[in-house]
TORKOL-4160 file (C-alpha; in steps of 0.2 Angstrom, whole numbers, padded with zeros to 4 digits, m for minus):
141
<pt num="1" X="0000" Y="0000" Z="0000"/>
<pt num="2" X="0005" Y="0018" Z="m0003"/>
<pt num="3" X="0000" Y="0024" Z="0014"/>
<pt num="4" X="m0001" Y="0017" Z="0032"/>
<pt num="5" X="m0013" Y="0027" Z="0042"/>
<pt num="6" X="m0014" Y="0028" Z="0061"/>
<pt num="7" X="m0029" Y="0036" Z="0071"/>
<pt num="8" X="m0029" Y="0046" Z="0087"/>
<pt num="9" X="m0038" Y="0061" Z="0095"/>
<pt num="10" X="m0049" Y="0063" Z="0080"/>
<pt num="11" X="m0035" Y="0065" Z="0068"/>
<pt num="12" X="m0027" Y="0052" Z="0057"/>
<pt num="13" X="m0009" Y="0051" Z="0053"/>
<pt num="14" X="m0002" Y="0044" Z="0037"/>
<pt num="15" X="0015" Y="0038" Z="0032"/>
<pt num="16" X="0019" Y="0040" Z="0014"/>
<pt num="17" X="0027" Y="0024" Z="0007"/>
<pt num="18" X="0030" Y="0030" Z="m0010"/>
<pt num="19" X="0039" Y="0045" Z="m0018"/>
<pt num="20" X="0023" Y="0053" Z="m0025"/>
<pt num="21" X="0024" Y="0067" Z="m0012"/>
<pt num="22" X="0039" Y="0076" Z="m0004"/>
<pt num="23" X="0034" Y="0072" Z="0014"/>
<pt num="24" X="0035" Y="0056" Z="0024"/>
<pt num="25" X="0021" Y="0059" Z="0036"/>
<pt num="26" X="0004" Y="0068" Z="0035"/>
<pt num="27" X="m0010" Y="0072" Z="0046"/>
<pt num="28" X="m0028" Y="0074" Z="0041"/>
<pt num="29" X="m0045" Y="0075" Z="0050"/>
<pt num="30" X="m0062" Y="0070" Z="0043"/>
<pt num="31" X="m0072" Y="0085" Z="0037"/>
<pt num="32" X="m0058" Y="0098" Z="0037"/>
<pt num="33" X="m0062" Y="0111" Z="0024"/>
<pt num="34" X="m0051" Y="0112" Z="0009"/>
<pt num="35" X="m0049" Y="0121" Z="m0008"/>
<pt num="36" X="m0039" Y="0121" Z="m0024"/>
<pt num="37" X="m0021" Y="0119" Z="m0021"/>
<pt num="38" X="m0023" Y="0110" Z="m0004"/>
<pt num="39" X="m0017" Y="0092" Z="0000"/>
<pt num="40" X="m0032" Y="0081" Z="0003"/>
<pt num="41" X="m0034" Y="0063" Z="0009"/>
<pt num="42" X="m0047" Y="0052" Z="0000"/>
<pt num="43" X="m0053" Y="0034" Z="m0001"/>
<pt num="44" X="m0047" Y="0027" Z="m0018"/>
<pt num="45" X="m0056" Y="0015" Z="m0029"/>
<pt num="46" X="m0041" Y="0003" Z="m0028"/>
<pt num="47" X="m0031" Y="m0004" Z="m0043"/>
<pt num="48" X="m0013" Y="m0008" Z="m0047"/>
<pt num="49" X="m0010" Y="m0017" Z="m0030"/>
<pt num="50" X="m0020" Y="m0004" Z="m0020"/>
<pt num="51" X="m0036" Y="m0011" Z="m0011"/>
<pt num="52" X="m0052" Y="m0001" Z="m0013"/>
<pt num="53" X="m0054" Y="0011" Z="0001"/>
<pt num="54" X="m0035" Y="0014" Z="0003"/>
<pt num="55" X="m0031" Y="0032" Z="0009"/>
<pt num="56" X="m0022" Y="0042" Z="m0004"/>
<pt num="57" X="m0016" Y="0060" Z="m0002"/>
<pt num="58" X="m0015" Y="0071" Z="m0017"/>
<pt num="59" X="m0016" Y="0089" Z="m0022"/>
<pt num="60" X="m0033" Y="0097" Z="m0028"/>
<pt num="61" X="m0028" Y="0103" Z="m0045"/>
<pt num="62" X="m0045" Y="0104" Z="m0053"/>
<pt num="63" X="m0062" Y="0108" Z="m0046"/>
<pt num="64" X="m0080" Y="0108" Z="m0054"/>
<pt num="65" X="m0081" Y="0118" Z="m0069"/>
<pt num="66" X="m0062" Y="0117" Z="m0073"/>
<pt num="67" X="m0057" Y="0110" Z="m0090"/>
<pt num="68" X="m0045" Y="0095" Z="m0090"/>
<pt num="69" X="m0035" Y="0095" Z="m0106"/>
<pt num="70" X="m0028" Y="0079" Z="m0112"/>
<pt num="71" X="m0016" Y="0080" Z="m0127"/>
<pt num="72" X="m0011" Y="0061" Z="m0130"/>
<pt num="73" X="m0005" Y="0057" Z="m0113"/>
<pt num="74" X="m0001" Y="0075" Z="m0107"/>
<pt num="75" X="m0013" Y="0083" Z="m0094"/>
<pt num="76" X="m0016" Y="0101" Z="m0090"/>
<pt num="77" X="m0030" Y="0109" Z="m0080"/>
<pt num="78" X="m0034" Y="0125" Z="m0088"/>
<pt num="79" X="m0017" Y="0133" Z="m0091"/>
<pt num="80" X="m0008" Y="0123" Z="m0077"/>
<pt num="81" X="0002" Y="0108" Z="m0083"/>
<pt num="82" X="0000" Y="0093" Z="m0073"/>
<pt num="83" X="0011" Y="0080" Z="m0081"/>
<pt num="84" X="0011" Y="0064" Z="m0092"/>
<pt num="85" X="0001" Y="0048" Z="m0089"/>
<pt num="86" X="0013" Y="0034" Z="m0091"/>
<pt num="87" X="0009" Y="0019" Z="m0102"/>
<pt num="88" X="0014" Y="0006" Z="m0089"/>
<pt num="89" X="0016" Y="0005" Z="m0070"/>
<pt num="90" X="0033" Y="0001" Z="m0063"/>
<pt num="91" X="0027" Y="m0017" Z="m0062"/>
<pt num="92" X="0024" Y="m0018" Z="m0080"/>
<pt num="93" X="0005" Y="m0017" Z="m0080"/>
<pt num="94" X="m0003" Y="m0006" Z="m0093"/>
<pt num="95" X="m0010" Y="0010" Z="m0087"/>
<pt num="96" X="m0025" Y="0018" Z="m0096"/>
<pt num="97" X="m0025" Y="0037" Z="m0097"/>
<pt num="98" X="m0041" Y="0046" Z="m0090"/>
<pt num="99" X="m0052" Y="0057" Z="m0102"/>
<pt num="100" X="m0051" Y="0075" Z="m0103"/>
<pt num="101" X="m0066" Y="0087" Z="m0102"/>
<pt num="102" X="m0075" Y="0099" Z="m0090"/>
<pt num="103" X="m0075" Y="0092" Z="m0072"/>
<pt num="104" X="m0093" Y="0089" Z="m0067"/>
<pt num="105" X="m0101" Y="0095" Z="m0050"/>
<pt num="106" X="m0096" Y="0085" Z="m0035"/>
<pt num="107" X="m0079" Y="0079" Z="m0043"/>
<pt num="108" X="m0061" Y="0084" Z="m0042"/>
<pt num="109" X="m0045" Y="0081" Z="m0052"/>
<pt num="110" X="m0032" Y="0076" Z="m0039"/>
<pt num="111" X="m0013" Y="0074" Z="m0043"/>
<pt num="112" X="0005" Y="0077" Z="m0038"/>
<pt num="113" X="0019" Y="0083" Z="m0049"/>
<pt num="114" X="0028" Y="0066" Z="m0047"/>
<pt num="115" X="0029" Y="0056" Z="m0063"/>
<pt num="116" X="0025" Y="0040" Z="m0054"/>
<pt num="117" X="0010" Y="0046" Z="m0045"/>
<pt num="118" X="m0006" Y="0035" Z="m0047"/>
<pt num="119" X="m0019" Y="0050" Z="m0048"/>
<pt num="120" X="m0033" Y="0057" Z="m0058"/>
<pt num="121" X="m0022" Y="0056" Z="m0074"/>
<pt num="122" X="m0027" Y="0037" Z="m0074"/>
<pt num="123" X="m0044" Y="0030" Z="m0079"/>
<pt num="124" X="m0044" Y="0019" Z="m0063"/>
<pt num="125" X="m0043" Y="0034" Z="m0052"/>
<pt num="126" X="m0051" Y="0047" Z="m0063"/>
<pt num="127" X="m0060" Y="0062" Z="m0056"/>
<pt num="128" X="m0062" Y="0059" Z="m0037"/>
<pt num="129" X="m0080" Y="0061" Z="m0030"/>
<pt num="130" X="m0082" Y="0073" Z="m0016"/>
<pt num="131" X="m0089" Y="0059" Z="m0005"/>
<pt num="132" X="m0072" Y="0050" Z="m0007"/>
<pt num="133" X="m0063" Y="0065" Z="0000"/>
<pt num="134" X="m0060" Y="0064" Z="0019"/>
<pt num="135" X="m0053" Y="0081" Z="0023"/>
<pt num="136" X="m0038" Y="0092" Z="0021"/>
<pt num="137" X="m0021" Y="0085" Z="0024"/>
<pt num="138" X="m0005" Y="0093" Z="0031"/>
<pt num="139" X="0013" Y="0088" Z="0028"/>
<pt num="140" X="0022" Y="0085" Z="0045"/>
<pt num="141" X="0039" Y="0081" Z="0038"/>
């Protein structure tokens, strides 16, 4: 799994087990308000070795009404370049790129700048529904 989560005092702590973000430990609390540009914790749909319900932490790059632009496997949200969707995971499994288009109400495009991040650039993740988002996350170190 990419994250190991620990609970305590109403907060949850997550250890980043990959290099998708610069930090090693994050804290988040269910229901904490968030906005575009913030880190958020969310429950994933699973895929590529991650069980459904795994907690991921990504950056809110696109919000409802924003346009996700896909040019081959390159993704941008508006004029903000997000990165390329790889053709294969590190383990060799094929990766399908997500579609572009206007982000519908109640959905968000979540990503990180890391080229190996399993995020909204991929069809298995896609836009993340608001109900999947747990709350704002903060990097501890």
